[in-house]
N, C-alpha and C positions, 0 to 999 in steps of 0.2 A: 601609628597606634601601638604597634609592637614595641617601638622604642620607648613610648610612654610607660607601658606596663613594666618593662625591664628596669627603667629608671626608678619607678615607684617601688619595685621590689628591692632594688639596691639601697634606696633611702631607708626602707623598713629594716633591712638587714643591718645597716649602720647603727640605727637606733637601738636594735636589740642585740648588738654584739655578734652579728652573723646569723642569728636565729630568725627565720621568717614565719614560723608558726608554733603555737603551743596547742597540744592535743590533750584535752581532759578526758580521761578514761572513766569507765563506769564506777570504779572504786574511789574516784576522786583524785587519783594520782595524775600527774601532768608529765607528758613527754614533749621534748623540744626538738625541733628539726631545722636544719639549715637549708633544706630543699623540699620541694613538693614531693609527696609520697602517695602511692595508692593505698587503699584500705588494706589490701593483702600485704603490702610491704610493711605497713605499721604493725599488722598482726605478727609478721615474721620477726620484727624488731622486739616485740614484747616477749614472744617465745615461739620456737619452732613447733612445739606441741599445739599451741593455740592456732597457729597458721594451718596446721594439718586438719584441725577440726572446724576451721572457719567456713561458714556457708554464705554469709552476707555481712553487711555492716549497717549500723544505725548511726547516721551522721546528722547531728543537730536535730534529732527526732524523726528523721526520714530514713526509710529502709533503702539502701543503695547496694549496688554491685560491688564485689571485691575489687574490681578494676577501676573503680571511681577514684579520681585524683583529688587529693586533699591539699590545698595550697594556702589555707588561712587558719587562724585560730578556730578550733571547733571542739565540740563534744562528740566522742566516738565510742560506740559499743560494738565489739566484735561479736557477731551472732553465730551461734553454733546450732547443732541439731536440737539442743535442749530448749532453744527459743522458738516460738511459733513461726516467726518470720524466717528464721534460719532453716527450720524444718521445711517450710514452703519452698525455699530456694533449692534445697537438696532434692526434694521430690519433683520440682519443676525440671531440674536437670535430668532426672530419671525419665520424665515424659519425652524429652528430646532424644534420649537414647532409644526409647521405644519407637519414636518416629523414624529414626535412622535405621533401626532394624526392619521396620515395615518397608521402607524404601529399598532396602537391600533385597528383601525376599519377594516384595511385590512392587516392582518399579513403576507399574501403572497406577498405583494408589495415589490419590490426591490428598494433600494435607489440609486439615481444617484448623482446629484449636486443640491445645493440650495443656491445661492449667494444673496446678497442684490443688488438692482439696483436703479437707480435714483428715481423711483416712488414707490419703496417698496421692494419686494423680489419675488423670485419664487423658486420652487423645482420641479425637474424632478423625476418621478417614473416609474418603469416598472410594470404597472398594467392596469386594464381597465380604460377607460375614465370616468371622473366625470361629472355628470349633475349638475344643480343648486341645486337640493335637496341634492345631495351628498356633495357639497361644504358647504351647510348650516349645515349639520351634522358634517362635519369636523371642521367648525368654532366653533360650540358648544363644541366640544371636546377640541379644542385649549383653549377656555375660561376656561374649567375645569382644564386643565393642568396649565394654568397661575395661577389660584386660588390656586392650590396645592403648588405653590411657591418653586419648587425644586431648589436647588443650582446647578449651572453649575460647574463641576469640570474638570480641565484640567489634562491630563496625557499623557506621551509619551511612545512609544514602539520601540525597535529595528526593523529594516526592516522585517526580517523573522517572528518575533513574530507578527508584525502588519498584515502581509499577512495572517498568520495562524488564527489570531483573526477574521478578516473579513470573511475568508472562513468558519470558524465555525459558524458565524452568517448568512451565506448564502447570502452575499452581493457581487456579482461578479463585479459590477461596481466600488465599492470601492477598491476591489483587483486590478483591472486594473489601477486605479489612483495611488495606492501605487507603483505598479510595474513600472510605468512611471516616478516616482520621481528619481532624480539623486542619485547616491550612496552617502551615508553620510548625506543626507537630514534628518533633524529632523522630525519625524512622530508623530503628535499630535492628540489627540482625546478629545472630550468633552462629559462628562456624565451628564445627568439630570434625576434623578430618575432611571427608568429601561431602559432608552434610551441612546444609545451611538452612536456618529457619528464621522467619520474621518473629521477633520477640523483644519485649521491653526488659526482660530479665527480672531479678538478678539470677545468677547461676554460680555453680562451683567453678573452680579454676580448671578442672579437668574431669573427664568421665571416670577416671580412676578413683575419684573420691567416693564413689557409690560402692557400698560394701555388701548389701543384702537386698535383693529385689524379688518380687513375685507378681506375675500377672494373674489377676483374680478372676475376671470374667469379661465377656463381650456381650454387647446388646446394641439395639438400634437407638438412634437419637436424631431428631430433626435438626438440620442446620439452623443455628441460632434459635433453637427451641420452638420454632413455628411449624405447625403441621402443614403450612402452605409451601414449605421448602422441602428439599430432598431429604430422604432418610439416609443417614450416614451410619457407619459402623463405629461404635465407641468401645474402646478397650480400657478397662479399669485395672490399675496396678497399685502396688505400694512399695515403699523402700524404707530401709532402716540402716543404721550404722553398725548394727550387730546382728548376727544370725539368730542369736538367742531371742532378741526382741522380735524379730520377724516370726520365729516359731511360736512365740507367745501370742502374737497378734493373730496368726492363723488358727490357733486353738480358740481364741476369742471369736473369730469369724464363724467357726463351727457352732458355737453357742448362739451367736446371732441368728444363724440360719434356723436353729431350732425355735427361736423366739419370734422370728419374722411373722407378723400377723397375716401377711399376704399368703404365706405358706401354711402356717399353723391354723389360722382361722378356717381355711378350706378343709384341711385334714380333720379338724374337729367338727366339721359341718356346721359352722357358725354362720358363714355366708358363702355365696357363690356368685360368679358372673357368667353371663351367657352372651355370646357374640351377637345373636339375633335380637337381643334386648338392647345392647349397646354398652360402650365404655362408660365408666363412671356411674353405672346404674346397677349397683349390687343387689342381689336377692338375699334378704335376711332369712336364714333357715330357722326352723322352730327354736333351736337353742339360742341363736342370736337374737331372735325376736323376743324371747323370754327375758334375756339379759337387759335389752333395751326397755322392755316394759317395766322391769324392776327399777331401773334407773329413773325412768320417766315418772313413775308413781311417787318415788321418793322425792324427786325434785319438786314436783307439783305440790305435794303435801307440805314440803319445807317452805316453799315460796308463799303458800297460803298462810302458813303460820307466821310469816314475816310481813303480812299485810298486803300481799299482791292480789289483784283481781284478775281472773282469767278472762281472756278473750279468745274468740275463734273467728278468723278472718279469711277471706277468699284466697285461693292459690294463684289467682291472676287478676289483673286489672287493666283498664284502658290505658293507653299511652299517656293520656292527659294527666293521670296521677303522678307518673314518673317525671313528667315535664315540670310539674309544680315543685317536686322535691329536687329536681335537677339530676336525678339518677340517669335520666335519658341523655343528658349532656355529658355526664361524667362516667357512666357505667354501662351504656347501651351495648357495647361490644361483649359484655359479660352476661347479657340477658338472652333468653329465648323469646323471640318476637313472633307473634301470631298475627297473620294478616299481611296485606300488601300496602306498604306506605305510598306506593306510586299511584294507587287508585284513589281518587277523591272520595268515592262513595263507600270505601272499605273502612270498617272500624278496625283499628289496630290495637291488639292486646299484647301483653307480655306476662309470662310466668314470673312470679315475684322472686327477686333475689334477696329480699329482706322484708320485714313486717312493719317497720316503723311508720311509713305513710298511712297504713291501714289503721294502726292504733291511734294515730293523731285524729282521725275522723271519729273514732270512738270517743275520744276526749271532747271533740267539738259538738257532740250531739246535745249537750246542755251547757248552759253558762256555769262557769266555776268561779268560786270566790277563793280567797286565800285560805279560808277554813277547810276547803276541800283538798288542799295540797299538803303533803305530797300525794300525788296520784300515781300509784304503782300498778302498771299493767304487765302481766306475764302471759306468754303463749308458747305452747309446744308447736313450733312452726316448721312446716315442710317448705324448704326453699329450693330454688333452681338457679344454677350458675353455669354458664357456657364455658367451662374450662377447656383448654387446649387438649387434644388427644394425647400429646406427649407428656402431659402433666398428670394423667390419670394414674392412681396407684391404690389398689385395694380399697380400704375404707377411709384412708386419710385424705384423698383428693378425688372427689366425686362430683357428679353433676346434679344429683338430687340428694338432699340430706335433711336431717331434722335437728333443730337447735332449741335450746332453752332460752328463748329470746324474751327480753323485757325492756320496757321504757318507763322511766320515771319522769313525770312532769312536776317540776319543783320551782319554788321561789328562789331568788338568788341567795337568800339567807339560809335556805335548806340544803344547798349544794354540798357543803362540807359534811354534814351528818349523813346525808343519803349516799354520798360517795363512799363514806366509811362503811355504811351498811352493805353496799354492793361488794366491797372488798372483803368484809367479814363473811358474807355468804360464799364467795368464791373460795376463800381460805378454808371454810368449813367443808365444802365439797371436796377439795383437794385432800384435806386431812382424813376425811372419812374413807376416801378411796385409797389412801396410803400413798398419795402422789405428791405430797407437799414438798418433799426434798428433791423432786425431779424437775422442778421448774425454775425459770428465771423470769425476771420482770423487766419490761421495756417500755419506756415513755416514747411513744411514737409521735413525732412532730411533723409539721409541714415543711416543705422545701421552698423557701422564699425565692429561689431562683427558677421555680417552675410554677409561677403564679396561676397559670391557666388551669392547673389541676385542682385548684381549691376555690371555694367561695369565701367571701369576707375580706377584710383588710388586715394589714400587717399588725396594727395596734391591737385589734381584737384577738388575733392569733397569739401574740406575745402575752397578752393578759391571761388567756385561757391556759396556755402552756405553763406559765408561771404558777397559776392556780393549781394545776394538776401536780406540778413538781412539789409545791408546798404541801399538798394533801398526802403525797407519797412519803415525804420526809416525816410529816406529823405522825403517820401510821407505821413508821419504822420499816418501810418496804425498801429493800436494796434493789436498785434499778440502774439500768444503762439508758442512754438516750440515742435515738436513731432518727435522723432527718429523712423526710420523704415517705414515712410509713403511716402518717396520719390518715384518717378518713377525710373526704373532701370538705366535710362540714365541721371538723373539730379534732383536737388531739385525743389520744387514747392510751390507756394502759393495756399492753398486750402481755398476757401470761404465756410464756413460750415453753415448749418441751421438745426434746429430740427423740426421734425414733431409734431403733437399734442400730441403724446405719449412720446415725449422727446428723440426719437431716432435721432441721428445726421447723416446727409449725406452730401457729398460734392456736392455743387451746381455749382460752377464756379471754374476753375483752371487756373493758369498761371505757366508755367514750363520753366526753363532755361536748355537748352540742349547743352552740350559741347562735345558730343561724336558721335552722329549719322551722322554729316556732314562728318566725316572721313570715317565711315563705308560705306557711299554711294558715296564717292569720290566727294563731292560737294566742289566747290571752286569759287572764284571770282578773278578778276585781279585788283590789287591795283594801286595806282597812279604811282608806280615805274615799272609797267608792270610785277609784280611778282604774282604768284598764292598764294592765302591765303584761309584758311578754315574759313567759316562764323560761327557764332553762330546761334542757332535756338531757337525761343521762341514759345512754344506750348501754345495755349490759347483757352478758350471759352469765349463768350461774355454773353450768357444767360445760358450756360450749356446745359443739356439734356432737350429738350422740354417737354417730358412726365413728368419728375420729377418736372420741373417748374410748369406745369399745376397742379400737385398734391398739390404742395406748395401753389399755388394761391387758389385752392378750399378750403384748410384748413384755409388759412389766412383770406379770405373774407366770409367763410361759404357759398360759392356758389354765393355770391352777388358781382360779379366782377365789377371793374370800368367799366363805360358805354362803353368805347372804346374797351374793350375786350369782351363784351357780344355778344353771338351769335344771340341774339334777343334784340334789344335796345329799341324798341317801339312796343306796341301792341295797335291797334285802336279798340275801343269798341263802335260800333253803338248801340244806345238805342233800335232801332227796325229795321226791314227789310227796312223801308222807307228811311233809311239814309245810306244804303249800298253803293250807288253811291258816295255820298260825302266822305264816309270813304275810298273808293278806290281812289278817287281823292287826298285825303290827303296822302294816301300811296304812290301814284305815285310821288308827290312832294318831299316826304321824300327820296324815293329811288333815285330820280334824284340828291339828295344832298349827296348820299353815306351812308344813314342811313339804318340799318337793321331793317325792319318793317314788321309786319303781321297785318291782319284784322281778328277779331273774329266774323264771320258771323253766329254763331250758334244761334238757337232760344232759348236762355237762358236768365234769368233775369240778369240785369246789375250788381246787387250785387254779383251774382254767378261768373260772368266773372271777376269782379275785384278781388274777393278772389282767384280765380284760377291763375290769372296773378301774384298776390303777392306771392303765393306758388311757382310759377315757377321763382321767383326772377327777373322779368322783370323790368328794371329801370324806364321806363315811360309808363303810360297808358294814352291814349287820348280818352276821352269820347265825342262822337259827337251825336247831336240831331238837333232839328229844329233851335234853336237860333244859334248854331255853323255853320250850313249850310247857314243860311240867312246872317250872318255877317262875314263869313270866319274866324271863331274862332275854337279853340280846348279847351276843359276843361282838364287840366293837373293834373294828380295824379302821384307823384313820390315816390320812396322809400326813398328819402332824406328828403323832406319837407311834405310829405303827400299830402293833397289837395292844389294845387298851384293856383286854380282858372282858369278863362278863359283867354286865350291869343290869339292875332292874330296869325294865322298859320305862317306867315313870322317871327314873333318874336321868336316863339318856334324853328323854323328851324335854325335861327341864333344862338340861345343859345345852342342847342344840337350839332350842327356841330362844334362850337367852343370848347365845352367840349370834343368831340371826337378828334378833331385836336390837341388840347393841351395835350391830355391824362390826363385830370384832374381827381383827385381822390376826389370825393365829400364825405363829412361826412354825415352820417345818423343822422339828428338832431332831428327828432321826430319819435316815434314808431307808426306804423299803428295800428288801432284798430283791435282786434281779431274778 
């Protein structure tokens, strides 16, 4: 066989005048070679500067290691830190350096996994937690390893040898990973000095290529993300090619910490969590409850204006309901089940993870004709989902939440117009909240290789996915497509947003359902008097209220638009003599629907102003002798600073208009510290 390949190569060289391959580069230029070359060697041939910056390669559209041998005509792009895949390889190498440092300082530590992520990298270890001093010591050791400049060498082993190799090293997590790989899968390792790690790559050529690193934090993480597994120690870090970029990122991290809703929301007394109540079950404090109430009233009024009919359905139902919808078969692990399934005489209930089956029975309470459709149901629904403990986070991942849920029962001819209406409502909500530029759109499709996860047949899925794709194009929505993210009964549009740490969550969703109407025996009578199955559009207008609140806290760093603020105005009398006038101003504002308080404490006015600013109150009204005598208020806002004296009526007209129109004012000047 080896003789055959050599002969084949010789014939090819004869035909091409000694050239065995042509490499087409990103700029369209072509390099010709008389022998096989690694990606790194080709980078060196192009320029030594490019080779120094090279992190990985893209060979015929596939990301490969720099050590990959190229021996045929190919298209090649040398990836640097400026490319996402190159950045990932760079930071993945940094994670190996971290693992080597941990094994040097903590030889008993067991290695788990250490991937690159959008913001850097992490590595999980089975060992004691690391405090800041330990992280600093590890960082120092990492810099020592980088300075040593060990080459990273890739090698492979057969399955059984790979398992024996990792067992000998005492790495049970690596053994488990190898055992889970499919038969015949290539098992590769990377060695750097005295350290070896199971890894598919790609990696830099040497540790010396890493220029600027920082270990950010340490936390707990369950092995493979399951609370049933052992809690490991996760170390987060980041790496850059320039110290200046690292310093800029660290400054950015400080801003992130100030905006993190999980920290800021607690500091502002918007929400709290209590251990004895449970993870994922936040308490909304008065401020948070007021914001949610404002959002909810706005959404309910807006939906009613758009023809939605409100329903109110139970928080739980018998197992039988979820069996009909097949949530029991596809979603049971995510539900809170009440009752004992093992007992024949026990009624089994479950807290609802969604509202759709309930609203279907609202629809079925009377016969519908085509004239009754579209039938738009909306509900402010409290839902329950049994999320893993390791997934809980502030208000973004919780076990009980409230959602602006809706279901539209439509004829096939109405799908296009009603989908457009759902999209327009979602866009309106995003624009009103000032969030329209912070989202991306994803067409979530089924995975044909995982058929048991979905109801229906391939032809129907392709038809509905094509229909949704067509609707998105018609409405000018820029979108990506993602396989395996659909609901089990139909494709969906997911409107995605990232939190301050870059983690993406679904905020709003619109789904096309072509299956559940049949399972629930839903129909309408068409113009010919025949029974027909409707289509169903599942949608949210603002999504989950708790998650939206978290998003708003981070977007505005707690400085919400005035219409959303739980306290919109604080009146600050200069002294006790002006309390009566302050309360008269308060009454006038309250009569006009403004959320207002009076600070009657015996504190200096400067102290009161500073405290109101720290509490992010949009407007402060300072009142004293002149204000009382002339029916004025001295206005200080977080938008313009000192706005001077205004007649009370003028201020009332201005702020009520701002609230009514849901204006988002820009902060044009910074208040003095």
